[in-house]
C-alpha positions as CSV (number, residue, x, y, z in Angstrom):
1,M,99.3,107.5,83.8
2,K,99.4,104.6,86.4
3,L,103.2,103.3,86.9
4,P,102.8,99.8,85.6
5,F,104.0,98.3,88.7
6,M,100.6,99.9,90.0
7,K,98.8,96.8,88.4
8,E,100.8,94.2,90.1
9,A,99.3,92.5,92.8
10,P,100.6,93.7,96.7
11,F,104.2,94.3,96.9
12,K,105.3,91.8,99.8
13,V,108.4,91.9,101.5
14,P,110.2,90.3,104.7
15,Y,110.6,92.9,107.8
16,T,113.7,91.4,107.8
17,T,114.8,92.3,104.3
18,S,118.0,94.6,104.1
19,G,117.4,98.1,103.1
20,I,113.1,97.6,103.6
21,V,113.0,101.3,104.3
22,G,114.4,102.3,100.8
23,M,112.1,100.2,99.5
24,L,108.9,100.8,100.7
25,V,109.7,104.7,100.3
26,N,110.4,104.1,96.8
27,R,107.1,101.7,97.1
28,L,105.0,104.0,98.9
29,S,106.2,107.5,97.1
30,G,104.9,105.4,93.2
31,F,101.3,105.6,94.7
32,L,101.3,109.1,96.2
33,M,103.4,110.8,93.3
34,E,99.7,109.8,91.4
35,V,98.0,112.0,94.0
36,P,96.9,115.5,93.3
37,M,98.1,118.7,95.3
38,N,94.9,119.4,96.5
39,R,93.7,115.9,98.1
40,P,94.4,115.8,101.9
41,I,96.4,112.6,102.9
42,V,94.5,110.7,105.8
43,V,96.5,107.8,107.1
44,V,94.2,105.2,109.3
45,C,95.5,102.7,111.8
46,I,93.3,100.0,112.3
47,G,93.5,97.8,115.0
48,T,93.8,97.9,119.3
49,D,95.9,97.4,122.0
50,R,93.6,94.3,123.6
51,S,95.8,92.0,121.7
52,T,98.8,92.2,120.7
53,G,98.7,91.2,117.0
54,D,96.1,93.8,116.2
55,A,98.1,96.2,117.7
56,L,100.3,96.9,114.9
57,G,98.1,99.5,113.5
58,P,97.9,101.8,117.0
59,L,101.0,100.6,117.4
60,I,102.0,102.6,114.2
61,G,99.8,105.5,114.3
62,T,101.3,106.6,118.2
63,A,104.4,106.2,115.9
64,L,103.5,108.6,113.1
65,Q,101.8,111.1,116.1
66,K,105.5,111.8,118.1
67,Y,106.8,113.1,114.2
68,R,103.7,115.8,114.2
69,S,103.8,116.0,110.6
70,P,101.5,118.4,108.4
71,H,101.3,116.4,105.4
72,F,98.9,114.1,107.0
73,H,95.7,113.5,109.0
74,L,95.9,110.6,111.8
75,Y,93.2,107.8,113.0
76,G,94.8,105.6,115.2
77,T,96.9,105.9,118.0
78,L,97.3,102.7,121.6
79,E,95.5,106.0,123.0
80,E,92.8,106.7,120.4
81,P,92.5,103.2,119.0
82,V,90.1,103.0,115.4
83,H,88.4,99.2,115.8
84,A,85.4,97.8,115.3
85,M,83.4,99.5,117.5
86,N,84.3,102.9,115.8
87,L,85.8,103.0,112.8
88,E,82.0,103.1,111.1
89,D,82.2,106.5,112.8
90,T,85.5,107.3,112.1
91,L,85.4,106.5,108.0
92,L,81.9,109.8,108.2
93,E,83.6,112.0,110.6
94,I,86.9,111.4,108.1
95,K,84.2,112.2,104.9
96,R,82.8,115.3,106.7
97,R,86.0,117.0,107.7
98,Y,88.3,116.7,104.1
99,A,87.2,116.9,100.7
100,N,88.0,114.2,98.4
101,P,90.6,112.7,100.3
102,F,93.3,110.5,99.8
103,I,93.6,107.3,102.5
104,I,95.6,105.0,103.6
105,G,94.3,102.3,105.4
106,I,96.8,99.9,107.5
107,D,96.4,97.1,109.4
108,A,97.8,93.7,111.0
109,C,96.6,90.6,108.9
110,L,97.3,87.0,109.2
111,G,98.7,84.6,106.6
112,Q,100.5,81.2,105.4
113,V,103.3,80.7,107.8
114,S,106.1,81.8,105.3
115,S,104.7,85.3,104.8
116,V,104.7,85.8,109.0
117,G,107.1,89.0,109.2
118,C,105.9,90.3,105.7
119,I,105.2,93.6,105.2
120,Q,102.2,94.4,102.1
121,I,101.6,97.1,100.3
122,G,98.9,97.8,97.2
123,E,96.1,99.2,95.8
124,G,92.7,99.5,97.0
125,P,91.2,99.1,100.5
126,V,92.0,97.1,103.6
127,R,89.6,95.0,104.5
128,P,89.5,95.0,108.1
129,G,87.9,92.4,110.0
130,A,88.7,89.8,107.3
131,G,90.8,87.2,109.5
132,V,88.1,86.9,112.1
133,N,85.3,86.7,109.9
134,K,83.6,90.5,110.5
135,E,82.1,91.9,108.5
136,L,83.5,95.9,108.5
137,P,84.2,98.5,105.8
138,P,86.8,98.6,103.5
139,V,88.6,101.6,104.4
140,G,91.9,103.1,101.7
141,D,92.7,103.9,98.4
142,I,95.9,101.8,99.0
143,H,96.7,99.6,101.9
144,V,99.3,98.7,104.1
145,T,99.7,95.4,105.9
146,G,101.3,93.6,108.0
147,I,101.2,89.9,108.0
148,V,101.5,89.0,112.3
149,N,100.9,85.2,112.4
150,V,99.4,82.7,110.9
151,G,95.8,81.7,109.5
152,G,93.2,79.7,109.3
153,F,92.7,78.0,112.6
154,M,91.2,80.3,115.7
155,E,92.5,83.1,113.8
156,Y,91.4,85.4,117.4
157,F,93.6,83.4,120.1
158,V,96.3,83.7,117.6
159,L,96.1,87.1,117.2
160,Q,96.0,87.2,121.0
161,N,99.1,85.0,121.3
162,T,101.6,86.9,118.7
163,R,104.6,87.9,119.6
164,L,104.8,91.2,120.8
165,H,108.8,92.1,119.6
166,L,107.5,91.1,116.1
167,V,105.0,93.4,115.9
168,M,106.8,96.2,118.0
169,R,109.7,95.5,114.5
170,M,107.2,95.9,111.9
171,S,105.9,99.0,113.0
172,D,108.8,101.0,112.9
173,V,109.4,99.8,109.6
174,I,106.1,101.0,108.5
175,A,105.9,104.1,109.9
176,T,109.3,105.4,109.1
177,S,108.4,104.5,106.1
178,L,105.2,105.8,105.2
179,Y,106.4,109.0,107.2
180,T,109.7,109.7,104.7
181,A,107.1,108.6,102.1
182,I,104.6,111.4,102.6
183,A,107.8,113.9,103.9
184,N,108.9,113.9,100.2
185,Y,105.9,114.0,98.6
186,A,105.1,117.3,100.2
187,H,108.4,117.8,99.7
188,I,108.2,117.5,96.2
189,T,104.6,119.1,95.4
190,T,105.5,122.2,97.4
191,T,108.7,122.9,94.7
192,A,106.4,122.2,91.9
193,R,103.5,124.4,93.1
194,D,106.3,127.3,94.1
195,Q,107.8,127.1,90.3
196,A,104.7,127.4,89.1
197,A,103.7,130.7,90.6
198,A,107.6,131.5,90.7
199,S,106.7,130.9,86.9
200,D,102.9,133.0,87.0
């Protein structure tokens, strides 16, 4: 049974909000608790370090990589980015390597002036390339996006001229929240598995 909030519009909150990490962990945990223990978690961070605005995904991936967590599989870092040129091959590799994975798609996006700096979490995939009119496959059972700048006009130029400070701050918040939520999920599911084994 899905939690009621999972049927609503994506959760959206400015990264500067007090208690932002706790809010994001809570929302992510709501999704993760619906995932069966036997489904591997795969995090796909989309973007490129050749564009400041589009570097959000690789920055998050690099931050997550530092945790060396055994609880999820990671694609997309500054060193090995997942972008338009290799996205389809990456998704094929994930499908080949993992049985029925639960994929978390992460990407930067453009939005209204009032939404710049907001982090969104929602059910369903992220649709990379939509802001710059590229046809790319959707990614994720759930998605996390950061609105890094204003959309609607010269999107490619806008992404190139996004402030690095904003992108870095947002990447820190998202990476910390995601790692914490997955670690909590892993602890709860491991405890439940151990208790079930002990009662047999």
